[in-house]
N, C-alpha and C positions, 0 to 999 in steps of 0.2 A: 540242428534239425530234430534230433531225438528229444532235446529239451522242450521244443515247441510241441511235439507229439505228446510228451508227458503232461504238459499243462492243458492240452485239449482233452486228454484222458481225465484229468482232474475235474474238468467241467462235467464230463459224462458221469463221473463218480457221484457228484451231487445230484444230477438228473435222475440216476437210478435210485438213489436213496429217497428222493422226493416222491417218485412214482411208487416204489415197492416197499419202502420202509426198511429195506435191508438190501444186501447185495453190493452196497458201495464198497465195502472192504474186499469183496470178491474181485472187484476191479482194481482196487488200490494196490494190493500186493503184487499181482502180475505186472502192472504198469511200472511200479518201482523196481521190480526184479528184472523183467524182460526188456523194458524200454529204457529205463534210467540206470540200469546196471548196479543197483544196490544189492547187497547180499540179503538173503531172506530174513536173517535175524534183525538187521536194521530196518528192513522193509516192514516186517510185522509190527515193530515198535512204532514207526512213523505212521503206519496205517491206523493204529489205535488213536493217535492224536487227530489225524485228518478226519477220520470218520466220526470220532466223538464230538469234535467241534462243529462239524457240518451238521450232524444230527441234532445238536443243541439248537441251532437256528431253525431246523425243521420242526422240532418239538414245540417251539414257541409259536410258530405259525399254526400248527395243528391244534394246539391248546386253545387258541382263539376261536377255532371252528368247532370246539367241543369233541374233538376226535382223540383226546388223550384221557386215559383212566388212571390217575396218579396212584390210587390205592393198589391197583393190580400191578402197576409198574414197579412200585416199591417191593411188593411181595415177591416178584420175580427177580428184581435186581439185587436185593441184599445177599441171598445165598450165592448167586452167581458172581457178584463182584468180589466177594472174598476169595473165591476160586481163581478168578482172573489175576488178582493182585499177588497171591501166593505164587502162582505159576510164573508171572513175569519177573517177580523179584527174586525168587529162589530156585524154581525148577529149571527154567530155560537156560540160565547161566551154567547149570551143573550138567547139562546133557553133553556127553563127550563129542568131540568133533567128528569121530568115526564110530558108528554104532556097530557095524558088522563088516566082515570081509567075506567075499564070495570068490575064492581063488584070487585072480588078479584084480577083480572088481571090488568096490567097497560102497557101503551106504553111508553117506555123510550126514551130519546133523541137518544141514540146509536142505538136502534132497528129501530126507525123511519128513521134515516139517511141510514141505511143499506137496509131497505125496499124501500126507495126512489131510492137508487142506483140500486136495482134490476128492478124496474119498468122502469126507464129511459133506462136501457140496453135492456130490452125487446122491447120497442118502437123503439129504434135505430136499433135493429136486424130486426124487421119487415120491417122497411124502406129500409134496405139494401137487403133484400131477396125477395122483390116484383118481380114478373115476368115482362117481357117486356110489356105484354098485360095489366097488372094491372097498370103499370106506365103510359102507353099511355091513359088509361081511366081517369086519373086525369089531369085536366087542370092546369098547372103551369103558374102563371102570374108573371111578374116582379114587385116586390114591389118598392115603392118609397124609396129614400135614408133614410129618417127618420124612416120609418117602419122597414127597415132592421137593422138600428142602434139599435132601441129599442129591436128588437128580439134578436140581438147578446148580448145586455146588460143583458137580462133575461137568455140567455144561460150561460153567465158568472156567474150569481147568482146560477144557478143550478149546474154548475161545482164547484163552491165554496162550496156548501152544501155537495156534495158527494165526494169532494176531488179528482176528476179525472182530467186528462189532457184535456179531452174533445174531443179526436179524434173520438170517436164513435158518437158524436153529430156534429162535424165540417165536417167530411168527406162527409156525405150526403149533407150538405149545399154547400160544394165546388163543388160537382158533379152536383147539380141541379141549384144552383144560379150562381156560377162562371163558370159553364160549363167546368170544367177542366177534362181531362182524368184521369182515376183512379190513375196512377202512379204519375202524377203531383199533384193530390189531396192529395196523401199520403205524398209526399215530402213537400208540402206546409203546410199540417196539422202539421207536426213535428215542424216547426218553430212557428206556432201559439201555439202549446202545450208548447213549451219551454217558450215563453213569458208569457202565462197565468199561468203556473205552478209556475215558479220561482218568479214572482211578487206576486202571491197569497200566496206563502209560506212566504214572508216577513211579511204578516199580522199575521201569526202564530208565527213567531220568537218573536214577541212582546207580545205574550199571554201565552207561555209555555216554559218549559225547554226542550232543544233539546239534545238527545244523539248523538253527532256528530260522535263519533268513530263508532258506529253501522251504522249510516246513510251513512257515506262515504264508509265503507266496503261493505254494501249492494248495494249501487249505483255502485261501481266498477264492481261487478259481472254483474249488469244490462247493463253497458256500453259495457262490453265484448260481451254480448248477442246481442246487437243491431248490432254490426259489423257482427256477424254470420247471423242475420236476413236479413241484407241488401244484403249479398252474396246470400242467398237462394232466395230472392225476384227476383234476376236477371233471375232465371230459371222458374218463375211462370208467366203465362199469366194474363192479366187484368181481364178477366171474372172469373177465378179461385180465384184471390185475393179477389174480392168482395164477393164471396160466402164463402170463408174461414173466412173472417172477420165477416160476418153476422151470420154464424152458431156458431162461437166461442162466440160472444156476447150473443146469445140466450141461449147457454148451461150454461154460467156463471150466467145469470139472474135467471134461475131455481135453480141453486145450492145455490145461496145466499138466495133466497126465502125459499127454503127447510130448510136451516140452521137456519134462523131467526124465522120461523113459527112453524116448526115441531120438531126441536131439543131441 
């Protein structure tokens, strides 16, 4: 029964990716951890392959519609993908199994990564749900090329730690820095997610045994979902897309926080 629920979840991962251009990995990790009982380290690795492959199909479809800006995608992807690969290959395997002790309690590596996942999602949701007046109150300035590259590199490290494709981090940057309209930001983010996720996953292939039969089956359901999501996206306006994305990320952040702290 749990396996069936997992594959239904895989379908929804693709639908969310197709509609919002991100958030698929936000579904993937909780499904793998809480429904299919994978440990967070394996789940974050599998998430990179599932979301990367699914995003690749979505990128192809959006490219045909003129909703992908390849130059912008490469500018964002190159610094971040270096950070992702370094993190998955070298940093994650070196994190100790227990980070801190609090009397009789302890903070494990797995719990730390899931809590970090929840915090990043909450901040991303806040960024996406700001009202127009709040956004105007903040003065955005154009950063130098090197500052932007450094920021993207650290975004890559964060993506590597939480095993996400990074759409919920990248879309706000594409909206505010690259000044892309929401639908082009979504299409371009899928290409960045594809590059980040699949190259990041190669770091995991060298560090763990992969259950390819499960991974390919799960990914197939997710790919079917992204075609459904891309179809639905055609009928949703840009303002609603941004709100849907933000509220979805916010809800999932509270869900993971509850599971890790109170369960």
